[in-house]
PyMOL Python script that loads the backbone (N, CA, C, O; Angstrom):
from pymol import cmd

cmd.read_pdbstr("""\
ATOM      1  N   MET A   1     -57.292  69.986   1.831  1.00  0.00           N
ATOM      2  CA  MET A   1     -57.517  70.824   0.672  1.00  0.00           C
ATOM      3  C   MET A   1     -58.825  71.581   0.848  1.00  0.00           C
ATOM      4  O   MET A   1     -59.715  71.144   1.577  1.00  0.00           O
ATOM      5  N   ARG A   2     -58.929  72.697   0.186  1.00  0.00           N
ATOM      6  CA  ARG A   2     -60.127  73.525   0.223  1.00  0.00           C
ATOM      7  C   ARG A   2     -60.593  73.754  -1.212  1.00  0.00           C
ATOM      8  O   ARG A   2     -59.804  74.137  -2.076  1.00  0.00           O
ATOM      9  N   PHE A   3     -61.879  73.517  -1.459  1.00  0.00           N
ATOM     10  CA  PHE A   3     -62.449  73.693  -2.785  1.00  0.00           C
ATOM     11  C   PHE A   3     -63.538  74.760  -2.731  1.00  0.00           C
ATOM     12  O   PHE A   3     -64.423  74.711  -1.877  1.00  0.00           O
ATOM     13  N   GLU A   4     -63.468  75.713  -3.637  1.00  0.00           N
ATOM     14  CA  GLU A   4     -64.483  76.757  -3.718  1.00  0.00           C
ATOM     15  C   GLU A   4     -65.707  76.241  -4.455  1.00  0.00           C
ATOM     16  O   GLU A   4     -65.624  75.278  -5.219  1.00  0.00           O
ATOM     17  N   TYR A   5     -66.833  76.880  -4.225  1.00  0.00           N
ATOM     18  CA  TYR A   5     -68.102  76.454  -4.801  1.00  0.00           C
ATOM     19  C   TYR A   5     -68.050  76.326  -6.321  1.00  0.00           C
ATOM     20  O   TYR A   5     -68.613  75.387  -6.884  1.00  0.00           O
ATOM     21  N   GLU A   6     -67.389  77.247  -6.976  1.00  0.00           N
ATOM     22  CA  GLU A   6     -67.333  77.260  -8.438  1.00  0.00           C
ATOM     23  C   GLU A   6     -66.577  76.074  -9.027  1.00  0.00           C
ATOM     24  O   GLU A   6     -66.772  75.759 -10.201  1.00  0.00           O
ATOM     25  N   GLU A   7     -65.730  75.413  -8.260  1.00  0.00           N
ATOM     26  CA  GLU A   7     -64.955  74.283  -8.773  1.00  0.00           C
ATOM     27  C   GLU A   7     -65.429  72.924  -8.259  1.00  0.00           C
ATOM     28  O   GLU A   7     -64.760  71.914  -8.475  1.00  0.00           O
ATOM     29  N   LEU A   8     -66.569  72.894  -7.586  1.00  0.00           N
ATOM     30  CA  LEU A   8     -67.049  71.643  -6.993  1.00  0.00           C
ATOM     31  C   LEU A   8     -67.487  70.613  -8.026  1.00  0.00           C
ATOM     32  O   LEU A   8     -67.438  69.414  -7.748  1.00  0.00           O
ATOM     33  N   HIS A   9     -67.910  71.043  -9.205  1.00  0.00           N
ATOM     34  CA  HIS A   9     -68.379  70.087 -10.218  1.00  0.00           C
ATOM     35  C   HIS A   9     -67.280  69.115 -10.637  1.00  0.00           C
ATOM     36  O   HIS A   9     -67.573  68.033 -11.147  1.00  0.00           O
ATOM     37  N   SER A  10     -66.023  69.491 -10.428  1.00  0.00           N
ATOM     38  CA  SER A  10     -64.923  68.590 -10.801  1.00  0.00           C
ATOM     39  C   SER A  10     -64.020  68.231  -9.621  1.00  0.00           C
ATOM     40  O   SER A  10     -62.966  67.623  -9.808  1.00  0.00           O
ATOM     41  N   ALA A  11     -64.424  68.600  -8.424  1.00  0.00           N
ATOM     42  CA  ALA A  11     -63.592  68.343  -7.241  1.00  0.00           C
ATOM     43  C   ALA A  11     -63.678  66.870  -6.817  1.00  0.00           C
ATOM     44  O   ALA A  11     -64.761  66.285  -6.842  1.00  0.00           O
ATOM     45  N   PRO A  12     -62.568  66.281  -6.437  1.00  0.00           N
ATOM     46  CA  PRO A  12     -62.588  64.896  -5.942  1.00  0.00           C
ATOM     47  C   PRO A  12     -63.060  64.871  -4.490  1.00  0.00           C
ATOM     48  O   PRO A  12     -62.924  65.860  -3.769  1.00  0.00           O
ATOM     49  N   LEU A  13     -63.608  63.748  -4.074  1.00  0.00           N
ATOM     50  CA  LEU A  13     -64.000  63.591  -2.673  1.00  0.00           C
ATOM     51  C   LEU A  13     -62.778  63.101  -1.894  1.00  0.00           C
ATOM     52  O   LEU A  13     -62.307  61.983  -2.103  1.00  0.00           O
ATOM     53  N   LEU A  14     -62.282  63.932  -1.011  1.00  0.00           N
ATOM     54  CA  LEU A  14     -61.084  63.628  -0.240  1.00  0.00           C
ATOM     55  C   LEU A  14     -61.364  63.787   1.253  1.00  0.00           C
ATOM     56  O   LEU A  14     -62.060  64.717   1.661  1.00  0.00           O
ATOM     57  N   ILE A  15     -60.837  62.905   2.042  1.00  0.00           N
ATOM     58  CA  ILE A  15     -60.991  62.976   3.496  1.00  0.00           C
ATOM     59  C   ILE A  15     -60.356  64.255   4.008  1.00  0.00           C
ATOM     60  O   ILE A  15     -59.285  64.650   3.548  1.00  0.00           O
ATOM     61  N   ASN A  16     -61.012  64.900   4.955  1.00  0.00           N
ATOM     62  CA  ASN A  16     -60.560  66.130   5.615  1.00  0.00           C
ATOM     63  C   ASN A  16     -60.480  67.338   4.696  1.00  0.00           C
ATOM     64  O   ASN A  16     -59.797  68.308   5.025  1.00  0.00           O
ATOM     65  N   SER A  17     -61.148  67.310   3.571  1.00  0.00           N
ATOM     66  CA  SER A  17     -61.183  68.472   2.686  1.00  0.00           C
ATOM     67  C   SER A  17     -62.359  69.357   3.060  1.00  0.00           C
ATOM     68  O   SER A  17     -63.307  68.913   3.708  1.00  0.00           O
ATOM     69  N   ILE A  18     -62.285  70.618   2.644  1.00  0.00           N
ATOM     70  CA  ILE A  18     -63.350  71.584   2.898  1.00  0.00           C
ATOM     71  C   ILE A  18     -63.975  71.936   1.561  1.00  0.00           C
ATOM     72  O   ILE A  18     -63.286  72.333   0.621  1.00  0.00           O
ATOM     73  N   TYR A  19     -65.296  71.786   1.489  1.00  0.00           N
ATOM     74  CA  TYR A  19     -66.045  72.083   0.273  1.00  0.00           C
ATOM     75  C   TYR A  19     -66.972  73.255   0.596  1.00  0.00           C
ATOM     76  O   TYR A  19     -67.954  73.094   1.320  1.00  0.00           O
ATOM     77  N   GLU A  20     -66.656  74.427   0.058  1.00  0.00           N
ATOM     78  CA  GLU A  20     -67.384  75.637   0.399  1.00  0.00           C
ATOM     79  C   GLU A  20     -68.698  75.753  -0.354  1.00  0.00           C
ATOM     80  O   GLU A  20     -68.816  75.307  -1.496  1.00  0.00           O
ATOM     81  N   GLY A  21     -69.687  76.358   0.300  1.00  0.00           N
ATOM     82  CA  GLY A  21     -70.964  76.645  -0.332  1.00  0.00           C
ATOM     83  C   GLY A  21     -70.882  77.948  -1.096  1.00  0.00           C
ATOM     84  O   GLY A  21     -69.836  78.597  -1.129  1.00  0.00           O
ATOM     85  N   GLY A  22     -71.990  78.327  -1.711  1.00  0.00           N
ATOM     86  CA  GLY A  22     -72.030  79.571  -2.473  1.00  0.00           C
ATOM     87  C   GLY A  22     -72.059  80.786  -1.570  1.00  0.00           C
ATOM     88  O   GLY A  22     -72.126  80.663  -0.347  1.00  0.00           O
ATOM     89  N   ARG A  23     -72.009  81.939  -2.168  1.00  0.00           N
ATOM     90  CA  ARG A  23     -71.935  83.191  -1.419  1.00  0.00           C
ATOM     91  C   ARG A  23     -73.275  83.900  -1.277  1.00  0.00           C
ATOM     92  O   ARG A  23     -73.352  84.922  -0.595  1.00  0.00           O
ATOM     93  N   LYS A  24     -74.325  83.389  -1.896  1.00  0.00           N
ATOM     94  CA  LYS A  24     -75.640  84.036  -1.804  1.00  0.00           C
ATOM     95  C   LYS A  24     -76.269  83.756  -0.447  1.00  0.00           C
ATOM     96  O   LYS A  24     -75.827  82.874   0.289  1.00  0.00           O
ATOM     97  N   LYS A  25     -77.287  84.509  -0.137  1.00  0.00           N
ATOM     98  CA  LYS A  25     -77.959  84.352   1.160  1.00  0.00           C
ATOM     99  C   LYS A  25     -78.826  83.098   1.226  1.00  0.00           C
ATOM    100  O   LYS A  25     -79.117  82.610   2.317  1.00  0.00           O
ATOM    101  N   ASN A  26     -79.243  82.572   0.077  1.00  0.00           N
ATOM    102  CA  ASN A  26     -80.060  81.364   0.044  1.00  0.00           C
ATOM    103  C   ASN A  26     -79.133  80.150   0.134  1.00  0.00           C
ATOM    104  O   ASN A  26     -78.691  79.621  -0.887  1.00  0.00           O
ATOM    105  N   THR A  27     -78.847  79.720   1.342  1.00  0.00           N
ATOM    106  CA  THR A  27     -77.868  78.654   1.539  1.00  0.00           C
ATOM    107  C   THR A  27     -78.327  77.310   0.986  1.00  0.00           C
ATOM    108  O   THR A  27     -77.494  76.498   0.583  1.00  0.00           O
ATOM    109  N   ALA A  28     -79.624  77.061   0.958  1.00  0.00           N
ATOM    110  CA  ALA A  28     -80.111  75.788   0.419  1.00  0.00           C
ATOM    111  C   ALA A  28     -79.867  75.692  -1.084  1.00  0.00           C
ATOM    112  O   ALA A  28     -79.618  74.602  -1.598  1.00  0.00           O
ATOM    113  N   ALA A  29     -79.934  76.803  -1.785  1.00  0.00           N
ATOM    114  CA  ALA A  29     -79.741  76.804  -3.235  1.00  0.00           C
ATOM    115  C   ALA A  29     -78.282  76.582  -3.606  1.00  0.00           C
ATOM    116  O   ALA A  29     -77.994  76.098  -4.701  1.00  0.00           O
ATOM    117  N   GLU A  30     -77.372  76.920  -2.730  1.00  0.00           N
ATOM    118  CA  GLU A  30     -75.947  76.776  -3.028  1.00  0.00           C
ATOM    119  C   GLU A  30     -75.254  75.839  -2.040  1.00  0.00           C
ATOM    120  O   GLU A  30     -74.137  76.095  -1.588  1.00  0.00           O
ATOM    121  N   ASP A  31     -75.933  74.774  -1.726  1.00  0.00           N
ATOM    122  CA  ASP A  31     -75.378  73.743  -0.858  1.00  0.00           C
ATOM    123  C   ASP A  31     -74.282  73.000  -1.624  1.00  0.00           C
ATOM    124  O   ASP A  31     -74.525  72.580  -2.755  1.00  0.00           O
ATOM    125  N   PRO A  32     -73.101  72.824  -1.064  1.00  0.00           N
ATOM    126  CA  PRO A  32     -72.026  72.160  -1.795  1.00  0.00           C
ATOM    127  C   PRO A  32     -72.324  70.700  -2.142  1.00  0.00           C
ATOM    128  O   PRO A  32     -71.801  70.195  -3.135  1.00  0.00           O
ATOM    129  N   LEU A  33     -73.140  70.021  -1.362  1.00  0.00           N
ATOM    130  CA  LEU A  33     -73.424  68.608  -1.651  1.00  0.00           C
ATOM    131  C   LEU A  33     -74.134  68.412  -2.973  1.00  0.00           C
ATOM    132  O   LEU A  33     -73.915  67.407  -3.650  1.00  0.00           O
ATOM    133  N   THR A  34     -74.988  69.360  -3.357  1.00  0.00           N
ATOM    134  CA  THR A  34     -75.707  69.194  -4.621  1.00  0.00           C
ATOM    135  C   THR A  34     -74.769  69.252  -5.819  1.00  0.00           C
ATOM    136  O   THR A  34     -75.033  68.607  -6.834  1.00  0.00           O
ATOM    137  N   LYS A  35     -73.695  69.998  -5.725  1.00  0.00           N
ATOM    138  CA  LYS A  35     -72.713  70.039  -6.821  1.00  0.00           C
ATOM    139  C   LYS A  35     -71.763  68.850  -6.776  1.00  0.00           C
ATOM    140  O   LYS A  35     -71.348  68.341  -7.817  1.00  0.00           O
ATOM    141  N   LEU A  36     -71.424  68.412  -5.582  1.00  0.00           N
ATOM    142  CA  LEU A  36     -70.500  67.281  -5.455  1.00  0.00           C
ATOM    143  C   LEU A  36     -71.105  65.981  -5.961  1.00  0.00           C
ATOM    144  O   LEU A  36     -70.396  65.138  -6.510  1.00  0.00           O
ATOM    145  N   PHE A  37     -72.407  65.814  -5.781  1.00  0.00           N
ATOM    146  CA  PHE A  37     -73.064  64.565  -6.147  1.00  0.00           C
ATOM    147  C   PHE A  37     -73.895  64.670  -7.415  1.00  0.00           C
ATOM    148  O   PHE A  37     -74.813  63.872  -7.610  1.00  0.00           O
ATOM    149  N   LYS A  38     -73.603  65.622  -8.274  1.00  0.00           N
ATOM    150  CA  LYS A  38     -74.300  65.743  -9.563  1.00  0.00           C
ATOM    151  C   LYS A  38     -73.911  64.548 -10.431  1.00  0.00           C
ATOM    152  O   LYS A  38     -72.727  64.270 -10.622  1.00  0.00           O
ATOM    153  N   VAL A  39     -74.908  63.848 -10.951  1.00  0.00           N
ATOM    154  CA  VAL A  39     -74.665  62.649 -11.746  1.00  0.00           C
ATOM    155  C   VAL A  39     -75.063  62.920 -13.194  1.00  0.00           C
ATOM    156  O   VAL A  39     -76.183  63.354 -13.465  1.00  0.00           O
ATOM    157  N   LYS A  40     -74.164  62.669 -14.101  1.00  0.00           N
ATOM    158  CA  LYS A  40     -74.429  62.906 -15.523  1.00  0.00           C
ATOM    159  C   LYS A  40     -75.613  62.064 -15.993  1.00  0.00           C
ATOM    160  O   LYS A  40     -75.708  60.879 -15.674  1.00  0.00           O
ATOM    161  N   GLY A  41     -76.508  62.685 -16.751  1.00  0.00           N
ATOM    162  CA  GLY A  41     -77.682  61.977 -17.257  1.00  0.00           C
ATOM    163  C   GLY A  41     -78.910  62.149 -16.393  1.00  0.00           C
ATOM    164  O   GLY A  41     -79.984  61.667 -16.755  1.00  0.00           O
ATOM    165  N   PHE A  42     -78.786  62.827 -15.253  1.00  0.00           N
ATOM    166  CA  PHE A  42     -79.914  63.063 -14.371  1.00  0.00           C
ATOM    167  C   PHE A  42     -80.285  64.535 -14.402  1.00  0.00           C
ATOM    168  O   PHE A  42     -79.421  65.392 -14.592  1.00  0.00           O
ATOM    169  N   ILE A  43     -81.558  64.832 -14.217  1.00  0.00           N
ATOM    170  CA  ILE A  43     -82.053  66.198 -14.261  1.00  0.00           C
ATOM    171  C   ILE A  43     -81.474  67.024 -13.122  1.00  0.00           C
ATOM    172  O   ILE A  43     -81.017  68.147 -13.337  1.00  0.00           O
ATOM    173  N   LYS A  44     -81.491  66.486 -11.939  1.00  0.00           N
ATOM    174  CA  LYS A  44     -81.017  67.191 -10.759  1.00  0.00           C
ATOM    175  C   LYS A  44     -79.939  66.370 -10.068  1.00  0.00           C
ATOM    176  O   LYS A  44     -79.671  65.227 -10.437  1.00  0.00           O
ATOM    177  N   SER A  45     -79.334  66.969  -9.069  1.00  0.00           N
ATOM    178  CA  SER A  45     -78.378  66.260  -8.227  1.00  0.00           C
ATOM    179  C   SER A  45     -79.152  65.368  -7.249  1.00  0.00           C
ATOM    180  O   SER A  45     -80.381  65.427  -7.205  1.00  0.00           O
ATOM    181  N   VAL A  46     -78.466  64.566  -6.486  1.00  0.00           N
ATOM    182  CA  VAL A  46     -79.141  63.812  -5.443  1.00  0.00           C
ATOM    183  C   VAL A  46     -79.681  64.798  -4.421  1.00  0.00           C
ATOM    184  O   VAL A  46     -79.094  65.859  -4.212  1.00  0.00           O
ATOM    185  N   GLY A  47     -80.777  64.464  -3.794  1.00  0.00           N
ATOM    186  CA  GLY A  47     -81.338  65.334  -2.769  1.00  0.00           C
ATOM    187  C   GLY A  47     -80.755  65.013  -1.409  1.00  0.00           C
ATOM    188  O   GLY A  47     -80.390  63.868  -1.143  1.00  0.00           O
ATOM    189  N   ASN A  48     -80.665  66.004  -0.552  1.00  0.00           N
ATOM    190  CA  ASN A  48     -80.196  65.735   0.808  1.00  0.00           C
ATOM    191  C   ASN A  48     -81.082  66.401   1.848  1.00  0.00           C
ATOM    192  O   ASN A  48     -80.744  66.427   3.031  1.00  0.00           O
ATOM    193  N   ARG A  49     -82.191  66.928   1.422  1.00  0.00           N
ATOM    194  CA  ARG A  49     -83.130  67.540   2.360  1.00  0.00           C
ATOM    195  C   ARG A  49     -83.954  66.430   3.000  1.00  0.00           C
ATOM    196  O   ARG A  49     -84.738  65.766   2.322  1.00  0.00           O
ATOM    197  N   GLY A  50     -83.782  66.230   4.276  1.00  0.00           N
ATOM    198  CA  GLY A  50     -84.482  65.157   4.968  1.00  0.00           C
ATOM    199  C   GLY A  50     -83.874  63.797   4.686  1.00  0.00           C
ATOM    200  O   GLY A  50     -84.554  62.782   4.830  1.00  0.00           O
ATOM    201  N   GLY A  51     -82.619  63.751   4.290  1.00  0.00           N
ATOM    202  CA  GLY A  51     -81.942  62.500   3.977  1.00  0.00           C
ATOM    203  C   GLY A  51     -81.627  62.425   2.494  1.00  0.00           C
ATOM    204  O   GLY A  51     -82.161  63.206   1.707  1.00  0.00           O
ATOM    205  N   PHE A  52     -80.778  61.505   2.109  1.00  0.00           N
ATOM    206  CA  PHE A  52     -80.395  61.373   0.700  1.00  0.00           C
ATOM    207  C   PHE A  52     -81.428  60.551  -0.055  1.00  0.00           C
ATOM    208  O   PHE A  52     -81.996  59.599   0.479  1.00  0.00           O
ATOM    209  N   ARG A  53     -81.658  60.930  -1.295  1.00  0.00           N
ATOM    210  CA  ARG A  53     -82.568  60.191  -2.168  1.00  0.00           C
ATOM    211  C   ARG A  53     -82.121  60.421  -3.610  1.00  0.00           C
ATOM    212  O   ARG A  53     -81.497  61.439  -3.909  1.00  0.00           O
ATOM    213  N   LYS A  54     -82.425  59.512  -4.479  1.00  0.00           N
ATOM    214  CA  LYS A  54     -81.996  59.681  -5.862  1.00  0.00           C
ATOM    215  C   LYS A  54     -82.960  60.581  -6.612  1.00  0.00           C
ATOM    216  O   LYS A  54     -84.096  60.786  -6.185  1.00  0.00           O
ATOM    217  N   SER A  55     -82.505  61.110  -7.720  1.00  0.00           N
ATOM    218  CA  SER A  55     -83.277  62.020  -8.547  1.00  0.00           C
ATOM    219  C   SER A  55     -83.879  61.265  -9.725  1.00  0.00           C
ATOM    220  O   SER A  55     -83.581  60.092  -9.951  1.00  0.00           O
ATOM    221  N   ARG A  56     -84.736  61.967 -10.475  1.00  0.00           N
ATOM    222  CA  ARG A  56     -85.309  61.373 -11.685  1.00  0.00           C
ATOM    223  C   ARG A  56     -84.299  61.409 -12.821  1.00  0.00           C
ATOM    224  O   ARG A  56     -83.536  62.367 -12.944  1.00  0.00           O
ATOM    225  N   LYS A  57     -84.289  60.396 -13.633  1.00  0.00           N
ATOM    226  CA  LYS A  57     -83.405  60.367 -14.806  1.00  0.00           C
ATOM    227  C   LYS A  57     -84.109  61.097 -15.943  1.00  0.00           C
ATOM    228  O   LYS A  57     -85.313  60.932 -16.141  1.00  0.00           O
ATOM    229  N   LYS A  58     -83.352  61.908 -16.693  1.00  0.00           N
ATOM    230  CA  LYS A  58     -83.984  62.613 -17.810  1.00  0.00           C
ATOM    231  C   LYS A  58     -84.167  61.666 -18.990  1.00  0.00           C
ATOM    232  O   LYS A  58     -83.376  60.743 -19.186  1.00  0.00           O
ATOM    233  N   TRP A  59     -85.189  61.896 -19.751  1.00  0.00           N
ATOM    234  CA  TRP A  59     -85.516  60.997 -20.857  1.00  0.00           C
ATOM    235  C   TRP A  59     -85.107  61.580 -22.130  1.00  0.00           C
ATOM    236  O   TRP A  59     -85.300  60.968 -23.180  1.00  0.00           O
TER     237      TRP A  59
END
""", "prot")
cmd.dss("prot")
cmd.show_as("cartoon", "prot")
cmd.util.cbc("prot")
cmd.orient("prot")
C-alpha cells in the first residue's frame, strides 16, 4: 500500500507499505515518521534526528 503525506496521521503501520513525505523542499519538516508516530497528549511527535527519543508531554 502507498500512503500520501496528508493521510499519514491515520495510516496504519503495515509491512512493505510506502509512506510518502511532504512536497516542500524542507525534507526534515515533512518527514513521514513524525506524522506516523504522533502520540496524542504530547506536544511534538517522537524525534528521529540522531536516533529515536520521546517528546515532552504537554501539561
